[in-house]
N, C-alpha and C positions, 0 to 999 in steps of 0.2 A: 528739239535739241534730245530727248530723252531717247526716241525712237532712233536717232542718228547713233546714240550712245548703246543703245540696246544691238544694234545692227556690228557696231564694231566688238562689242563682246563675243556676238555668237560667230562672227570671223575670226577672231583674234582663240578662238576655243577650238574651231574645228581647223585650223592652221596647226596648231598646237598636237590635236590627234594625228593630223598627216606626218607631222617630225617626228613625233612619238613612234608611228609606225615603218619608218624609214632610217635604218642604221647609221648612224652618223659617228663612229670611234674618231679621233683625233687623226686628222690626215687622210680621212676618208670621208669627206664631207659632200663630195662632189653633191650626190641627190638630193640634200636638203638644201644646197646652195641653191639649188634649180628649183626647188619647191618655192624659196623663198623670191628668187626672181619671177616666177609666177605670179605671187600674191601679188606683188608690187607693179608687175603689167595691168594685172586686172583692175587697179585702181590709177591706170595710166601715169604710172610714176617710171621716169626713166632711171635706168639704174648702169651702175658702174661694177666691174668684177675684174677681181686680180686671185688666182689661185681658187678657194672658196669662199674667199669674201666678198661680200656683196654689201653695197654702200649706195646712197642716193641723197638728194638735197631735195628742200621744199622747192615747190614752185617756182615762186618768186624769189629767188636767190638774189641776194644785192652784196657784191664784193665790198662795200661801204659799211658792212652792218657788221657784228660781231657773230662768230657761229659756234654752235652749240652741238658738241658730240653725245648722241645717243648710242652707246655701245651694249651688245653682249653677244655670246656665241652660242652658236648650234652644233657643236661636237658635244661627244658625250665620253665618258669613261666605259670600258665592258661591261657588262653586268656580272655582278658575282654569284658566287654557287649558291647564295641561300635564297633567289628568288623563287616563289612560289606560283608569280604572275608570270606569263610570257612577258619578259622585257619591253617586246615590240608591238605588245597590242593593247592600245586604249582602252583602259576599260573605267567605266564609272559607277562609283559605289557611294552612297550615301553620301554626294556632292564633294565628292574626293575624285579625281582624274589620275590614275594610275600608269604609270609607264617609264623606261627608263628616260631620263633627260626631261622629264616633266617640270621638276623642281628646280633643276641646276642646269642650264638656266632658261629653258625653254618657257615657263612663264614669264620671266623677267624680258626675253627677248620678241615674244609675239606682245606683250604690253606695250613695250616699247615701241613697234612698229604700229601699233593700233594708236598711240599718242602722236607718232609720227604722221599717220594717215589722218588725224583728226584737224592738224595745222596745215596741212600737204597745201591746201588750195587757199589758203587765208591771205588776205592783200594785206600790206600795211603793218607785217610784225617788225618789233623794232630790232628783232635780231633772226639771222638763218639757223635751219636746223639741218643737220647732217646725220642718219641712221646708218649704222656702219652694222650688219649680222656678219660676225667675223669666225674663223674657225680655229681649231688646235691650240683652244685655250687651256684644256687639260692637260696636255703634254709642252707648253710653253716652247711651243713648232716655231719654227723660222719663217713658216708660211702663214701664220697666224697675223693678228690685229697690226704687229709693228712692221708688216712688210705692205703696209698700205699706208700708214704714216705720213710717209714722205710726199705721196699723192693726195693726200686731201688738203682741201681749203683749210689756212691758218685757222685752230681752233682756241676758242677763249677759255674753256671747258669742258668737262664731260660729265656724263653722267652713265655710269657703268652697272649694266642689271646683272645682278646677280641676287641671290636669294636674301633679304633681310626683315623680311617681315616689313617692308616699305619703311622701315628706319635707315637713317644717313650713317654709314662710314664713314667719318672725317678723317680718318687714318686706317693705315693697312698695313699690315708687316711686311716686310719682304722674306725672299726665301731662297735658301740656298741648300745644296746637297752635297754631302762631303762623303767621300769612297776611303775608307780606311783599310789598311791591312796592317796586322801582328807578323812578324817574321820569327818563328820560331826553328826549331832543328828538325826533322824528322828522327824517328827511332821507332826500336820495339815496344810494346806496350807493356811487355813480361817485364822487361829489364829496366833499370834505370837509365834509359838511354834516353837522347833527344832533349828538347826545351819545346815543353808544349805551348803553341801559339795561342790554342783557346784560354789559358790560364794568363797570358801576356795581355789576349784582349779584354779578359775580364775586367782587369785593373782599369783601363781604359774606358771600359764602357761604365763601369761603375762612377769614374769621373764626370762623364757625358750625362748620366742619371742625376746626378745630385748637387752639382757645379751650379752657384748662381754669379751672374753676372753683376758688378757694384752697380748699385744706383740709389738716387735718392729715397728717404724715405716716403712711404703713403704712395709711391708712384708704381705702376704695374711691371713686371719682370720685362727686361728690356730686350731679354734673348731667350729662346726656348729651343734646348736642344735636345732630340729625341732618336733612340737608334731604332729603326725601323726594318731591317732587314739583315741575316747574318750568317754566314757559311764558312765550314771547315770539316776537314777528315776527308778521307778517300776509304776508310773500312775500320771495323772497330778495333784491330789489333795493332794499329799504326798511329803512334804519336803525331798528330798533324803538324805540319813544319809551316803552314800558313794560316790564318784566320783573318777574313775580310769581314767587314760589317759597314754598314751605311747609315750615315746621322742626316736627319731632316733638321734644318736650321732657319726657325721664324725668327727676324730681329727689326726692330725700330730703328728709328734717328739717334738712338743715344751712341751706337756702336757702328763703326762701318765695316764694309765685310773685311777689311785689311786686320783691324782691331780685332776681329773676331778667330780670324786663324791664327793670329799671332798668340792669341790668350791658349787656342788648342794646342798650338806648337810646342808652348812651354810647360805644358801640362800633360801631355800624352806621349807616347815612344811609338805610335803608328807611325806609318808611311801614309799621307796624306794626297788627296787627288779632288778637287773643286770640279763640278760638273758646270758645263758651261750652262749660257742661259739663266744667270742667276737673275731674281725679280728683286728688285730695290723697293723700300720702303716708301709711301706715298702719304701724303697729308694734304689739307689743304685749312685755309684762315677761316677761324670762327667767324669772322666778320666779311666773308665771301657773300655776295646777293645770295647764290644758291644755299647757304647754309642759311642765310637769315630768312629767306623765302620758306624754305622746309620746316625751320620752328616754326614760324607763324601758321602754320598748317598743323602744326601740332606732332611732326615727328620727332623722335628723340636722336640725339648723337652718340657715337660710339666709337672706340677703337676696335676695329675687325683682327683677329690674330691668324686669319686664312688669307690667303694671296689668290691673286687675279689678273686680267689682262689690264690692271688698273696702275699694276708695277712697270709696265713699258710706256705708258703714257708721259709725256714731258710737259702736260700743262695742269691747273689744277682740277681735280674732280672727285665726286662723291661716288660710292656705291651704294645703290639700293635697288631694292626689288620685290617681287612678291614672294611668298615662299620663305621656307624654315631653313638655314644653312645645317642644320641638324639632321634632316632628311638625306643631303646630298650623298652620294656615293652608295646609300643603302639598298638593302634587297625590298623592292616591292615600292621603291620610290613613288611618291605622289604630289600633287597639289590641290589645294581645295579651289574648286571653282570661282569662289567668293573673291578667293585671294587673286585672280588674275583679273575679275572685273574692279576691286580695289586697286591692283594696281596701275592700271589705265585709268580711272578717276584721279589718284594722286599724280602721276606722271602729268597729267593735263591740268590739273590744277597749280603743280608746280611751276609750269612753264608759264601760264598765267599769269601769274603773281610774279614772275620776274619782269614782266611787262614795263612796269612804271619803274623800275628800277635798274632797266637794261643799261643804262650809260655809264655804269660802274663795272660792266662785266670785262673791260680792259685794262682797270686800273686795281682790282686786287688781285695777287699771287698768292705764290706759297709763302707758309712762314711756318715755326715750330706750334705746334700746340699746346698749349696751356695746360697743367694735369687738372683738368676739368671732366674727364671722360670716365668710360670704364670699359672693360675688355668683357665683350659679349660674345660665346661663340655660338652665334646662331641664338637669336631671342625666342625663347620658348613659347609656345601657344597658352 
């Protein structure tokens, strides 16, 4: 068995090297989808494909059994200008594999794929396993995971692979982007003319930066609003008549999208436009079998402040995977080789731990999370 696992470790590592070497920006994942199909084909796994999403089921699939979804993404953001390495050249140095997408979320993807292969030909499993390698996660694109959900066999629950240091995110904040426009009146900067839109925007930006949504004592902030972009002015001697800025909003189940927008409208003077594809917050019951199984393996639970494809899923789910969230989208991104191996081991052990309690998979659903977790933005090494 150790030899089999060592072979899986090696295959997962080399697949990740190939994925790093193949550009796969969101919406442009054709070549990495081909690589993933080829990997499954080499293991005689029949795959299904839509757009750049590739999925498959275990060999002895049985409609009478519950199905577990293993999902992660193979698209990446674009490399930032601070890279000193070639982002598409997989480099191993001091047991670290460097390259764009190595941590977010290549390590989780190949670890889930390896775990799927481990169980693929096993007979007598009390559940089915569906693996889905999907695209457009980084842009919440329409042709990503949500484009295939209606085509999957009914799913009992999901494990979403993202870098969490293999701890379990049992709740995840939703994500909403608001484009704001402060309207003023243009005029000559040398005279007392016009109504400076920048000054008007500054008042509202100050509100976004300091306002706290009401919440019970000793609970995490339910809503986090961050101004991330701003634009105004056409030249130095003209008072700007418009100032636009963008607000990134992360929120949990304590406030709905409508309630958040009403609060913004009542406290600001800007014109608002909400971008489409709002990701909803997600959570899972602390007594759900996958949470219980994870805790039995020494996994910690926490509330994730970041968003993922978990927000599109309409079934209970946990987010967990090798790597560290704080490395995501950074220059010279990397993942530790031992993290990939640990990820494969824990995924396998987690699924094995579910075998004796699989009968509960279809009876436990989503519920509110008691205040027994902490916010961790990428658990530190």
